[in-house]
NUVEXTI-901747 format. One record per residue (C-alpha): z, x, y. Coordinates in pm, whole numbers, plus 50000, padded with zeros to 5 digits. Layout:
// NUVEXTI-901747
ZXY...
***
This chain:
// NUVEXTI-901747
499815001049997498975014050323500615004650653499655007951043502105003351323500354986151656501024991951999502604960352186500304935652321500084902852542499984875852317498714839352403502044839252677500994869652838504614885752786504604917252587505194911352203507384934751979505224955951765503994944451421502724962051139499314958550940499524961950549496874966550259497654955949938495724944749639492434952649941493914923450133495144925650526498894916550544500134908550925503754913750914505774904651247509024892051082512034897851287510524902951596511954876551784508404865051896508604829952094504634822252050501884833051847500344868251867496744870251936494494877951719492974907851942496154925651882494934937451521492414967551427491494944251121491184905451033494114895950884494654872950517498014870950565500324866950869504224866150838506184852751115509404844750974512744846951144511394844351501511774819851743509124798151756509954767051857506234747551883503034754351743500694742052042497034728651960494854762351885497674782551797495684799651559492564803651686490614835351588492774835851266489914816951061489874838450772493684833850670494474824350338498534823750432500774815250685504394821450649506624802350937509994799550805513254805150938511834798451280512934771951546509954748551507510564711851607507004703451737503674705451570500614698451755497844677051578495624707151663497954737351599495834747251302492594737851367490244762651187492484775750927489534763950675490574790550446494354786050418495994780250095499334784450171501414773550445505434782250456507334757250699510724756150574514034760450712512954747551042513974716251273511014694951219511594661751209508374640651233504814658251168501454639951144499054636950848496304647951107497784681451161496874690650789493084680750785491724709750947492964728050645491184711550334492044740150084495964739950148497394739549793500724752749874502764734550142506814743450169508824718650384512234713150241515524719750486513854704250762515944673050934513014647250838513274616851009511754588650732510094561050983506784547151069505254580751227505914602650893504504571850689500664587350628502374623650586504254609950270501454588350163498864623850156501864642449980502264615949721498794617849619498594632049222496014658749294498774674549610501744683149359502354718449507502414700349876506044693250051508124693849712511894692149743511874679850141514244654950225515324629750422518234632150684517714595650854517964571050854521174569250661520004547050385517084573250286519114600850356518504628450071515574613049895512604634449857509714625150056507534625949772509854595649559510474573749863508314541249896506194544950248505914506550271509484506450383508954532850652506904508350862509234477950792511864466751075515294480951089518694464951087519754468951419523284479151262522104507251129522564536351332519814559051290520134582251585523694598351477523974635551383523744643550990526214660950840524584684350593526504675450227528104699450042526094711049719527224699949357526404708049054523934735748945522354742949252518364745549310517274781349399514714764649603515954746649828518824771749859516914803949905514564820350116511324827649911508934849850081505474858549960505254897450073504924923849929505714902949638507014869849565510954872149574514134852349668516454861449867519814842749783522144868749926525394852850081525234820849995528684813549847527584806149494529404806949226526534804448942523024818248909520724784049082518574763348857514894764548867514014799948997509924800048965508254816248676506084831448924508894854049120509024887349051512474898349253515464879849277518364893549519521754873449445524134896549588527314894349796528084858149605530824845649355529344843449052531934857048831530174850748486526594848448370526154825448106523284819547832519864810347961521034814148314517384833048417515614807748168512164804648268512054832048516509424852648330508114873448576510924887848721511114924048735513814933849002517874913548952520234923849217523354913149087525864935549296528694922349506529864896449297533244899649189531414894848868533344899548529531934891548209528034888848112527664865847815525484872647535522104861447595523144855647968519964882147998517304867447730513714860047856513564890348130511054912047917509734928248222512674935648379512684971548546515724971148761518874956448716521934961948970525294953348834526904978749085530484967949254531314944849025534634937048833533164944848490535394960548223532394964147934529284949447869529254922447568527314929447194523994921347266523604913247666520594942047712518764937647406516064917947554515464943547828512384963347695511194974747998514054985248184513945020448409516405013948623520415006248583522965005448905526525006548730528505018149001531825006849145533164987848835536634996348659534955004348327537725010848044536845036947806537895022147476536085007347198534614979847385532135005247603530605014747297528144993547306526905003247601526545041047556524765030747205521925010047402521405041147664521345066247369518305044347184517245037747556516445072147700513795060047919516565043448166518165058148463521385048848507523985057448751527825049148857529625045748498532265061948517535515055448322538325040548565541255033048253543225047148060544605070048311543935101948114539905093948109539415081948492536675098448680535425112748354531735099448249532215074347981529525098747788532495125147808534385100547693532805092347395531875125547312535915131947285536115099947110533935113046806535635150546818539445141646800541435108946752542515086647023546105095347121547605057747019546675071746641550195079546484548745109546340545975136846391543385141146137542575175046042539015186546014537885173845659537235209945506540665218245610542575190945493545835201445268545985195044941549755180044950548265148545120545415141244850545905110344692548525097744932549015066745163548905092345456545415099645338544315069245269545535057845615543315085545805540475074345608540375040645646541005047946071538335072746080535705057546366532245062546285528815057046472526275026746420524925036846082521695046246281522795069646482525045088846230523295123546136521935120045761524065136345456523145149045153525985137644973529685128045050532435133244767535575110344729538785118644593540395092844388544155095744222
***
């Protein structure tokens, strides 16, 4: 991917706009103007090449006026999420005949005319959720358009905020005939709408921010989540769930996330990963479990991660006892996995040591909590042969799993 910074130019408003960047990925030009405090759409003449994708997320744009995107006729995707947009004029998207993806979620839109979508005949993906939609007569034509069966990816998850009788109803599910009926005068449709609390297993699409550049990824950081949200789309490549309160990963938490390659679960105070909690993540390359409360990893948790190449484990209170052995053996069997932060935090004699060093020590001599120190097999005192003490030493001997043991030609057992 190549990037080129542009110098400040004057936008349509005549005010200098902050620097944006031009990037090339897979032969297509992206103009990235995210987080630039823009209040209007920058002029297309500011770019050295004709962009296919325009990223304007997280700015301060409040309105889209007629002709806002003249000069951007080659766009195939337009990201306007997380602005302050409350008004879209009917001619705002004039000329965008090649546009297939339009992201308007997380704004302040209360109404939108169907006429605003007419200039975009190839539109296939339209995101409108997390806007305070006022589901009254001016919305009828838009809602009818969203409900056409062939428009299955237009307006999914968007819900009414007003009137009270339709609050939290999905635009795709309400009856358009009801929108233009005369309202009961006793219903106050102008009262402020308080967001309803999230109950049950939350939906990732509505709760998290979804981005399309450089790859499709979901930002779920700092959402107060106590569990992995459901409905992660199967085309998402990266998910960031850090800085939440997910203490426990359960089986099938990532069901359907088939394309996931990067997963960040750091800073959740996570204490347990159930076997099967990462099942299905066959293409995962990077996993961040750092800064949690993990003492060990349950047997079998990592078995589906065939292509894992980077594993971050620092900042966890790893306990160096028998339970940590699975992690060490798995890493031995997967030498291509680069890992970091696997340090003992207890017991006292191993604090600060690498878990691998603990394992070498464990295999070299018996742990301290055993009642006797077993001598080397070739130097065993003949007086102990056949005694209960010898038998106890045999039973307590700890061996690595059979597939990791060094091959032996023969073994001699003395029977009393």
